[in-house]
C-alpha atoms as a printed R data frame, in Angstrom:
    type eleno elety resid chain resno       x      y       z
1   ATOM     1    CA   MET     A     1   9.324 11.632  24.940
2   ATOM     2    CA   GLU     A     2   7.165  9.936  27.469
3   ATOM     3    CA   GLN     A     3   4.835  7.212  26.715
4   ATOM     4    CA   VAL     A     4   0.991  8.551  27.565
5   ATOM     5    CA   ASN     A     5  -1.934  5.724  28.278
6   ATOM     6    CA   ILE     A     6  -4.867  7.063  27.209
7   ATOM     7    CA   ASN     A     7  -8.105  4.722  27.638
8   ATOM     8    CA   PHE     A     8 -10.780  5.334  25.158
9   ATOM     9    CA   GLN     A     9 -13.274  3.547  23.115
10  ATOM    10    CA   LEU     A    10 -15.817  4.064  20.480
11  ATOM    11    CA   LYS     A    11 -19.658  5.247  21.741
12  ATOM    12    CA   GLY     A    12 -21.319  5.899  18.399
13  ATOM    13    CA   ILE     A    13 -21.421  6.251  14.729
14  ATOM    14    CA   GLU     A    14 -23.572  8.507  12.973
15  ATOM    15    CA   LEU     A    15 -24.342  9.712   9.389
16  ATOM    16    CA   LEU     A    16 -25.056 13.092   9.708
17  ATOM    17    CA   ASP     A    17 -25.903 13.868   5.927
18  ATOM    18    CA   ILE     A    18 -25.371 12.550   2.329
19  ATOM    19    CA   ASN     A    19 -26.036 14.065  -0.680
20  ATOM    20    CA   LEU     A    20 -26.081 12.660  -4.405
21  ATOM    21    CA   ASN     A    21 -25.971 15.032  -7.367
22  ATOM    22    CA   SER     A    22 -27.100 13.598 -10.582
23  ATOM    23    CA   PRO     A    23 -24.513 14.286 -13.042
24  ATOM    24    CA   GLN     A    24 -24.931 16.694 -16.043
25  ATOM    25    CA   ILE     A    25 -22.858 14.531 -18.261
26  ATOM    26    CA   PRO     A    26 -22.665 11.071 -19.538
27  ATOM    27    CA   LEU     A    27 -19.988  9.561 -16.858
28  ATOM    28    CA   ASN     A    28 -16.912  7.489 -17.864
29  ATOM    29    CA   PRO     A    29 -16.819  4.102 -15.388
30  ATOM    30    CA   GLU     A    30 -13.346  5.132 -15.082
31  ATOM    31    CA   ARG     A    31 -13.862  8.630 -13.760
32  ATOM    32    CA   ILE     A    32 -11.728 10.716 -11.424
33  ATOM    33    CA   TYR     A    33 -12.645 12.447  -8.563
34  ATOM    34    CA   ASN     A    34 -11.132 14.822  -5.900
35  ATOM    35    CA   PHE     A    35 -11.521 13.958  -2.493
36  ATOM    36    CA   ASN     A    36 -12.217 17.275  -0.415
37  ATOM    37    CA   ILE     A    37 -11.714 16.230   3.032
38  ATOM    38    CA   ASN     A    38 -12.650 18.034   6.445
39  ATOM    39    CA   ILE     A    39 -11.806 16.568  10.114
40  ATOM    40    CA   GLU     A    40 -12.986 18.468  12.883
41  ATOM    41    CA   GLN     A    41 -12.896 17.067  16.468
42  ATOM    42    CA   ARG     A    42 -15.250 18.523  19.025
43  ATOM    43    CA   ILE     A    43 -14.645 17.940  22.672
44  ATOM    44    CA   SER     A    44 -16.894 17.580  25.779
45  ATOM    45    CA   LYS     A    45 -14.895 17.386  29.243
46  ATOM    46    CA   GLU     A    46 -17.880 17.000  31.009
47  ATOM    47    CA   GLU     A    47 -19.133 14.166  29.210
48  ATOM    48    CA   LYS     A    48 -15.430 12.834  28.861
49  ATOM    49    CA   LEU     A    49 -16.108 12.944  24.765
50  ATOM    50    CA   VAL     A    50 -14.120 13.217  21.424
51  ATOM    51    CA   ILE     A    51 -16.344 13.822  18.399
52  ATOM    52    CA   VAL     A    52 -14.786 13.440  15.263
53  ATOM    53    CA   ILE     A    53 -16.585 14.883  12.267
54  ATOM    54    CA   THR     A    54 -15.726 13.776   8.938
55  ATOM    55    CA   SER     A    55 -17.225 15.637   5.968
56  ATOM    56    CA   ILE     A    56 -16.232 14.651   2.335
57  ATOM    57    CA   ASP     A    57 -16.982 16.305  -1.032
58  ATOM    58    CA   LEU     A    58 -16.705 14.016  -3.976
59  ATOM    59    CA   VAL     A    59 -15.661 16.492  -7.202
60  ATOM    60    CA   HIS     A    60 -15.960 14.864 -10.608
61  ATOM    61    CA   GLU     A    61 -12.644 16.149 -11.884
62  ATOM    62    CA   PRO     A    62 -13.416 16.762 -15.622
63  ATOM    63    CA   ASP     A    63 -16.616 18.921 -14.981
64  ATOM    64    CA   LYS     A    64 -15.515 20.303 -11.593
65  ATOM    65    CA   GLN     A    65 -19.238 19.101 -10.301
66  ATOM    66    CA   CYS     A    66 -19.780 17.843  -6.852
67  ATOM    67    CA   HIS     A    67 -21.295 14.485  -7.363
68  ATOM    68    CA   ALA     A    68 -21.679 13.612  -3.865
69  ATOM    69    CA   THR     A    69 -21.327 14.712  -0.122
70  ATOM    70    CA   ILE     A    70 -21.232 12.626   2.938
71  ATOM    71    CA   LYS     A    71 -20.674 13.846   6.842
72  ATOM    72    CA   THR     A    72 -20.269 11.565   9.440
73  ATOM    73    CA   SER     A    73 -19.450 11.356  13.256
74  ATOM    74    CA   CYS     A    74 -17.549  9.146  15.530
75  ATOM    75    CA   ILE     A    75 -17.801  9.413  19.107
76  ATOM    76    CA   PHE     A    76 -15.111  8.503  21.563
77  ATOM    77    CA   PHE     A    77 -15.177  8.199  25.045
78  ATOM    78    CA   VAL     A    78 -11.886  9.247  26.791
79  ATOM    79    CA   GLU     A    79 -11.867  7.859  30.287
80  ATOM    80    CA   ASN     A    80  -8.931 10.027  31.396
81  ATOM    81    CA   ILE     A    81  -9.516 13.068  29.296
82  ATOM    82    CA   LEU     A    82  -9.103 15.458  31.920
83  ATOM    83    CA   ASP     A    83  -5.681 14.487  32.315
84  ATOM    84    CA   PHE     A    84  -4.961 16.608  29.023
85  ATOM    85    CA   VAL     A    85  -6.425 20.036  30.072
86  ATOM    86    CA   SER     A    86  -3.792 22.890  30.255
87  ATOM    87    CA   ALA     A    87  -4.189 24.629  33.553
88  ATOM    88    CA   ASN     A    88  -4.011 28.071  31.860
89  ATOM    89    CA   SER     A    89  -5.966 28.037  29.327
90  ATOM    90    CA   GLN     A    90  -8.662 25.293  29.979
91  ATOM    91    CA   GLN     A    91  -7.862 23.725  26.677
92  ATOM    92    CA   ILE     A    92  -7.846 19.965  26.136
93  ATOM    93    CA   ASP     A    93  -4.056 19.308  24.842
94  ATOM    94    CA   LEU     A    94  -4.772 15.721  23.143
95  ATOM    95    CA   PRO     A    95  -1.227 14.078  22.178
96  ATOM    96    CA   GLU     A    96  -0.667 14.428  18.237
97  ATOM    97    CA   HIS     A    97  -0.681 10.580  17.930
98  ATOM    98    CA   PHE     A    98  -3.887  9.960  19.662
99  ATOM    99    CA   ILE     A    99  -5.511 12.525  17.320
100 ATOM   100    CA   ILE     A   100  -4.076 10.933  14.087
101 ATOM   101    CA   THR     A   101  -5.272  7.617  15.563
102 ATOM   102    CA   LEU     A   102  -8.813  8.929  15.940
103 ATOM   103    CA   ASN     A   103  -9.046 10.730  12.644
104 ATOM   104    CA   SER     A   104  -7.557  7.171  11.147
105 ATOM   105    CA   ILE     A   105 -10.522  5.403  12.820
106 ATOM   106    CA   SER     A   106 -12.902  7.842  11.578
107 ATOM   107    CA   LEU     A   107 -11.786  7.948   7.862
108 ATOM   108    CA   SER     A   108 -12.131  4.087   8.016
109 ATOM   109    CA   THR     A   109 -15.418  3.896   9.318
110 ATOM   110    CA   THR     A   110 -16.586  7.088   6.734
111 ATOM   111    CA   ARG     A   111 -14.944  4.927   3.850
112 ATOM   112    CA   GLY     A   112 -17.180  1.866   5.144
113 ATOM   113    CA   ILE     A   113 -20.464  3.967   5.448
114 ATOM   114    CA   MET     A   114 -19.906  5.764   1.775
115 ATOM   115    CA   PHE     A   115 -19.549  2.106   0.224
116 ATOM   116    CA   SER     A   116 -22.705  1.085   2.041
117 ATOM   117    CA   GLN     A   117 -24.433  4.215   1.179
118 ATOM   118    CA   PHE     A   118 -23.485  4.502  -2.130
119 ATOM   119    CA   LYS     A   119 -24.374  0.790  -3.335
120 ATOM   120    CA   GLY     A   120 -26.939  0.474  -6.228
121 ATOM   121    CA   THR     A   121 -26.142  4.065  -7.289
122 ATOM   122    CA   PHE     A   122 -23.823  6.238  -9.707
123 ATOM   123    CA   MET     A   123 -21.212  6.375  -6.890
124 ATOM   124    CA   HIS     A   124 -21.226  2.518  -6.298
125 ATOM   125    CA   HIS     A   125 -17.325  2.068  -7.435
126 ATOM   126    CA   VAL     A   126 -16.226  5.339  -6.161
127 ATOM   127    CA   LEU     A   127 -14.205  4.211  -2.939
128 ATOM   128    CA   LEU     A   128 -12.617  6.871  -0.548
129 ATOM   129    CA   PRO     A   129  -8.737  6.145  -1.130
130 ATOM   130    CA   ILE     A   130  -6.326  4.682   1.844
131 ATOM   131    CA   LEU     A   131  -4.961  7.893   3.322
132 ATOM   132    CA   ASP     A   132  -2.017  8.537   5.909
133 ATOM   133    CA   PRO     A   133  -3.864 10.697   8.446
134 ATOM   134    CA   SER     A   134  -0.643 11.677   9.808
135 ATOM   135    CA   THR     A   135  -0.556 14.287   6.587
136 ATOM   136    CA   LEU     A   136  -3.746 16.200   7.459
137 ATOM   137    CA   LYS     A   137  -3.244 19.449   9.257
138 ATOM   138    CA   LEU     A   138  -4.217 19.643  12.972
139 ATOM   139    CA   THR     A   139  -5.450 22.643  14.679
140 ATOM   140    CA   LYS     A   140  -6.359 23.021  18.300
141 ATOM   141    CA   LEU     A   141  -9.976 23.790  19.372
142 ATOM   142    CA   ASP     A   142 -10.978 24.890  22.809
143 ATOM   143    CA   ALA     A   143 -13.100 22.436  24.752
144 ATOM   144    CA   GLU     A   144 -16.662 22.966  25.845
């Protein structure tokens, strides 16, 4: 496989939404959460941007209640994004390893935002586990 050079930089980080829901039952300090994670990439060819939106629902295992949600975006400028436009469909076809890199950066950034935003709340000690972003399902999107 040919090595592809992709010139990119992080241009912005945004907290799009955060919500804490008071639990209905007393919580054990050693509680278990399921992290429902959704990662979406939006592409703007004109602006040469890839916007990675990470949404996480933290569902308390015993009572199946969602105790918190967070949604962030990481905005990446990709200098040579037009090199990846498919001539037939006008779809951006970024290499899978690059998408995985952007997802990894976005997940790590969201983890830090969660830690910062949850500080001092009942969710303070709930940390997003370290994940292998290559295990997430990838789907292709049309470019704007």
